[in-house]
C-alpha positions in Angstrom: 63.0 -64.0 -43.3 65.8 -62.1 -40.5 63.2 -59.2 -40.9 59.9 -61.0 -39.8 61.4 -62.5 -37.0 62.3 -59.6 -35.5 58.9 -57.3 -36.1 57.2 -60.5 -34.8 59.6 -59.9 -31.5 58.5 -56.3 -31.5 55.1 -57.2 -31.7 55.7 -59.4 -28.8 57.8 -57.4 -26.4 54.6 -54.3 -27.3 51.3 -56.8 -26.3 53.1 -57.3 -23.0 54.0 -53.8 -22.1 50.4 -52.9 -22.9 49.2 -55.5 -21.0 51.7 -55.1 -17.2 50.1 -51.0 -18.4 46.8 -52.8 -18.3 47.6 -54.5 -15.1 49.1 -51.3 -13.7 46.3 -49.1 -13.6 44.9 -47.5 -10.6 41.4 -48.6 -10.0 38.7 -45.6 -9.8 37.0 -45.5 -6.4 33.0 -44.0 -5.7 32.8 -40.2 -4.8 32.7 -40.9 -0.9 35.1 -44.2 0.0 37.9 -43.2 0.6 36.9 -41.0 3.5 34.2 -43.6 4.4 37.1 -46.3 4.5 38.8 -43.2 7.1 35.9 -42.6 9.3 35.9 -46.5 9.4 39.4 -46.8 10.5 38.8 -44.7 12.9 35.9 -45.4 14.6 38.7 -48.6 14.7 40.5 -46.7 17.1 40.7 -47.0 21.0 43.1 -44.3 20.8 42.6 -41.3 23.6 40.5 -38.1 21.8 42.9 -35.7 24.5 46.6 -35.8 23.6 47.7 -36.2 27.7 50.5 -33.7 28.5 48.5 -30.8 27.2 45.4 -31.8 29.3 47.9 -33.3 32.6 49.2 -29.7 32.0 45.3 -27.8 32.5 44.2 -30.2 35.4 47.5 -29.5 37.2 47.4 -25.6 36.2 43.2 -25.3 37.6 44.1 -27.5 40.7 46.9 -24.9 42.0 44.5 -22.2 41.2 42.9 -23.4 44.3 45.8 -24.2 46.7 49.1 -23.7 45.7 51.0 -27.1 47.4 48.0 -29.7 46.3 49.3 -32.4 44.6 48.1 -35.1 42.3 48.5 -38.2 41.4 47.8 -40.4 37.9 45.3 -42.3 38.6 43.5 -38.9 39.4 45.0 -37.3 36.7 43.8 -40.6 34.2 40.1 -40.2 35.5 39.6 -36.8 35.2 41.1 -37.4 31.8 38.9 -39.7 31.2 35.9 -37.9 31.9 36.4 -35.0 29.6 36.7 -37.7 26.6 33.2 -39.1 28.1 31.8 -35.4 28.3 33.1 -34.2 24.9 31.8 -37.2 23.0 28.4 -36.6 25.0 27.9 -33.5 24.1 29.3 -34.6 20.1 26.4 -37.2 19.8 24.1 -34.0 21.3 25.0 -31.7 19.2 25.3 -34.5 16.4 21.7 -35.1 16.8 20.7 -31.7 16.4 22.1 -31.1 13.8 20.9 -34.1 11.6 16.8 -32.5 12.9 19.1 -28.9 11.8 17.9 -31.0 8.1 22.4 -30.4 7.1 25.1 -32.5 7.8 27.4 -29.9 8.4 28.1 -29.2 12.3 28.5 -25.6 13.3 28.3 -23.5 16.6 24.2 -23.0 17.0 24.0 -27.2 17.1 26.9 -27.0 20.2 24.7 -24.5 21.9 22.0 -25.7 21.1 22.9 -29.0 23.1 24.1 -26.8 25.7 21.1 -25.4 26.5 19.0 -29.1 26.5 21.6 -30.9 28.7 21.3 -28.1 31.3 17.5 -27.8 31.0 17.9 -31.0 31.5 20.0 -31.2 34.5 17.2 -28.7 35.8 14.8 -30.5 35.6 16.1 -33.8 37.3 
């Protein structure tokens, strides 16, 4: 009788362990699901595209080339940074349209060049 009780207790603990393993199994996601969630998370961020310090150094270096005695206020640096980000984002959107029109999903250098030539022709005509 003592033997059957031990067997029953082992069976009970084994079934509990099986249930715990089943509960801990990771769910398998569909392909591309993780990348889509990462893209959505990145789109929600409002952080600037370019880091401030490197862009500020670049802008100061360019300004020093014109006039070494010229100083720049923080507000002017922020305005230039915002304008540079807006230009970059606009150019990337145009390039993405060229990529989709080409029938591809990967942005290529030739798409960037096409977008640049289209925007330069639009500037000349207006």
